[in-house]
Structure formats: structure tokens, C-alpha cells
C-alpha positions, -999 to 999 in steps of 0.1 A, spaced: 711 -208 613 686 -186 595 711 -157 594 738 -179 579 715 -191 551 704 -156 542 740 -144 543 751 -171 519 721 -169 496 723 -132 487 759 -131 477 752 -161 454 725 -141 436 747 -111 433 776 -131 420 754 -148 393 741 -114 382 777 -101 381 789 -131 360 760 -128 336 765 -90 331 803 -95 327 798 -123 301 773 -101 282 796 -71 280 827 -92 271 810 -108 241 802 -75 222 832 -75 199 819 -67 164 827 -88 134 814 -63 108 838 -69 79 829 -58 44 809 -83 24 831 -106 4 823 -106 -33 826 -140 -49 842 -143 -83 823 -144 -116 787 -137 -126 761 -163 -117 741 -172 -147 721 -204 -143 691 -221 -158 662 -214 -134 648 -239 -110 611 -231 -105 598 -259 -85 607 -273 -50 595 -299 -26 593 -299 12 583 -325 37 581 -299 65 563 -272 46 553 -266 10 533 -234 4 519 -218 -27 499 -186 -22 463 -193 -28 459 -175 6 479 -162 35 469 -189 60 496 -191 87 512 -159 75 511 -125 92 515 -92 75 539 -67 91 526 -33 101 554 -9 113 561 28 110 592 42 94 624 36 114 606 15 139 631 -13 135 663 -13 114 649 -2 80 641 34 71 609 23 53 574 19 67 556 -14 62 519 -10 56 498 -41 53 482 -29 21 515 -36 3 509 -73 6 486 -89 -20 479 -122 -38 471 -125 -75 467 -158 -93 484 -177 -65 514 -154 -65 524 -133 -35 530 -97 -44 552 -76 -21 553 -39 -30 581 -14 -21 588 21 -32 597 57 -27 571 84 -21 589 117 -15 614 136 5 595 154 32 600 191 41 620 179 72 644 161 48 632 125 56 632 100 28 597 85 27 601 49 17 579 19 20 581 -19 20 561 -51 26 567 -82 47 550 -114 58 560 -138 86 552 -175 88 534 -179 122 527 -217 119 560 -225 135 595 -213 144 628 -230 134 663 -235 148 696 -249 137 688 -281 156 663 -288 129 689 -289 102 663 -279 77 667 -264 42 646 -233 35 637 -224 -1 618 -198 -20 608 -196 -57 610 -158 -62 612 -131 -89 630 -101 -75 621 -66 -87 642 -51 -114 639 -16 -98 671 -2 -85 672 6 -48 649 -22 -36 657 -52 -15 639 -86 -22 646 -109 8 640 -144 22 652 -149 57 647 -161 93 648 -133 119 643 -128 157 651 -97 177 653 -109 213 670 -80 231 670 -42 231 685 -29 199 691 5 216 713 -10 243 749 -14 233 756 -39 261 732 -65 245 756 -85 224 736 -112 207 703 -95 201 696 -101 164 692 -137 151 691 -134 114 700 -153 82 693 -134 49 692 -140 12 688 -106 -4 687 -97 -41 694 -60 -49 701 -37 -78 722 -6 -73 710 27 -85 726 58 -102 736 74 -68 755 43 -56 793 39 -58 803 42 -95 817 6 -94 783 -8 -84 758 13 -104 733 -8 -123 747 -41 -110 725 -69 -97 737 -88 -66 726 -116 -43 738 -112 -8 740 -140 18 743 -126 54 741 -140 89 738 -118 120 740 -121 157 741 -85 168 726 -52 155 720 -18 170 692 7 160 710 36 142 681 61 142 682 95 158 718 105 151 725 140 165 689 144 174 676 139 138 650 111 137 657 105 100 695 103 104 714 70 110 745 69 133 773 54 111 790 40 143 759 18 150 766 -2 118 802 -8 128 791 -26 160 773 -55 142 782 -91 143 778 -105 108 792 -126 81 784 -117 45 791 -127 9 778 -114 -24 777 -126 -59 769 -107 -91 738 -120 -109 730 -120 -146 701 -97 -155 679 -127 -162 673 -131 -124 648 -102 -124 629 -115 -154 625 -151 -142 616 -171 -112 646 -187 -95 651 -208 -64 670 -194 -34 678 -216 -5 698 -220 27 705 -249 51 708 -239 87 728 -261 111 745 -255 145 780 -251 130 773 -239 95 749 -222 71 750 -232 34 735 -210 7 723 -220 -27 708 -206 -59 689 -229 -82 702 -259 -62 738 -248 -69 760 -243 -38 773 -207 -35 790 -202 -1 792 -215 35 792 -195 67 810 -208 98 818 -176 118 785 -160 126 757 -186 131 724 -176 149 714 -203 174 680 -192 186 646 -204 174 633 -178 148 604 -173 124 607 -174 86 600 -142 67 597 -126 32 600 -89 25 609 -61 1 618 -25 10 633 5 -6 667 18 7 681 49 -9 710 52 15 725 18 7 715 12 -30 714 48 -43 682 50 -64 672 84 -79 649 106 -58 637 125 -88 603 109 -88 581 84 -68 580 47 -78 566 14 -68 583 -20 -73 570 -55 -69 587 -87 -57 568 -118 -67 569 -151 -47 556 -184 -62 564 -210 -36 580 -216 -2 594 -249 10 611 -264 41 628 -297 38 646 -321 62 663 -337 32 685 -309 21 692 -299 -15 685 -329 -37 
């Protein structure tokens, strides 16, 4: 009897592992379409206040927030994230990004800043609406972002198919080395992700990104052109995260809905800014610093009122 039980038990474990691995590798089909550009230029009277029954945070301090500290290319971004780039002044959170130099090895030395809310994590089951009152930097080549994000599997292993749980609102201005049709333009991007691979180390160069890694992503993305006023004023950026949809808003105005790529795992809320020459094409002629300012964060169970 003992031999029969062992004989049955081991194949069951083996079969479960086989099914799990087979399922994992079958679900790696990328959905990395180009971002869909929405029509028109968004030009709206700013909303500079918000309410939240789950969280309402101005920045007298960084209680329940953690500063990021990572080296260049440690995760997806080329930039390093020193904690000294996060500061508070007159109840406003200052996040500093910039470009330092091109090193003798040819690496672009970029920097950014990030904070993560550590008081709780959130999931689509909550059906909460997340909002930020933010003034993005006007400097070309810098991302100002509000997002939830969790990396829960190895980003260097192409067999891990749903390793990046992320919902982004990013405001960017393109620089003089971007595509001619984009130079100088200010965009807000709304992106959801479920898979991403680390691109760094292409052909043995630690500063070089493998272009094929980007094409293996699972993402859904839309962009809308913004009026220049959005870098001169505080505006409200929001998203509502549910199991079957993500709705994005600016100044309480609905922009777009995602239904194809919806992260399902519990994730923390984050704010960051970072320089990215390769995407946004700023000039490398001289160093610069750029600041994203954050006035208020809210989380609400009541949606956009």
C-alpha cells in the first residue's frame, strides 16, 4: 500500500508542475501595440483640489512614504534614483530629475526621484479612484508620473509572462532629438502593463537596451496632446481601477478606458520623475535639473464626483 501511494503522489506533483510551466509559457504573447493618440488638444480649466475617504495626503511630511534608492539600469529606467532628489518645501513634494553627462564609456548619466506609499497596497477588487494634484516639469526629456506598480517575477526571464503589474499616468515633453513630428509637444500617456523584460546589457554593453525586449511587453496605451498650460499650473490626474476596466481622467474629465490589459495583483501607489533621452530626445549639450511638484494625493471609494 505504501508503494502505491508514493507511486501515485509523485506523478501528481510532476503533472502539476508541468501544467503550471506550460500555462506560464503559453501566456507570453505580447500585446505591444503603438500608443493610440487621441484626437484634439486637451485644454481644461485646472482642478486643484480633491477629496478622498480612503486617503487624503498633502506633503507636510513623508509619513507612510518611502524614497526609492536604486542605481542606473537597476530596473527598467536608465536613470539612477538617489534619495536626495526627493524634498518637501511649503507642503509641496519636489521630485528632481535630470541629465549629468555622457560618460567616457558612452553611458548617458541620468537621474530621477521616486516615492512609494507604504501605508497600504491596492487591487482592482477595491474599485478605488486614485488622484494626484501635480505640476509636471516643463523640461523636455523628463517623465512626471503617477502610478501603481509591482514587479513580482524575474524581469530577465522571458518565460515569466505576467511579471509587471502597472498602471501609469505620465506627462512628458519631447525634445529636439525626438521624431520631428513630436518635437516640443506635451503629452499625457495612459498605460497599463502586465509584462515587461529588462532590456539592459544588449550585445554585452551595460548601457545599451535590447530593442527586442520592448517588443515582448503586454501593454495597452493611449496618449493625448496637452496645452502648454499643463506645465504652468497644477492639474488633477486620476484613474479608477476595477477588475474589468481602468478609466483615466484629467481634471475630472473622462479621457479613455482600458479593457485589454488590466493588472490584477495587489500593488503599491507611487510617484516619480526621471530623465529619458532615448525616448524623449532631449539635448545632451549641457547638464540640467527639472522638478515635478506634487500638491495632493487622494484615494476615493466614490469615484470621480
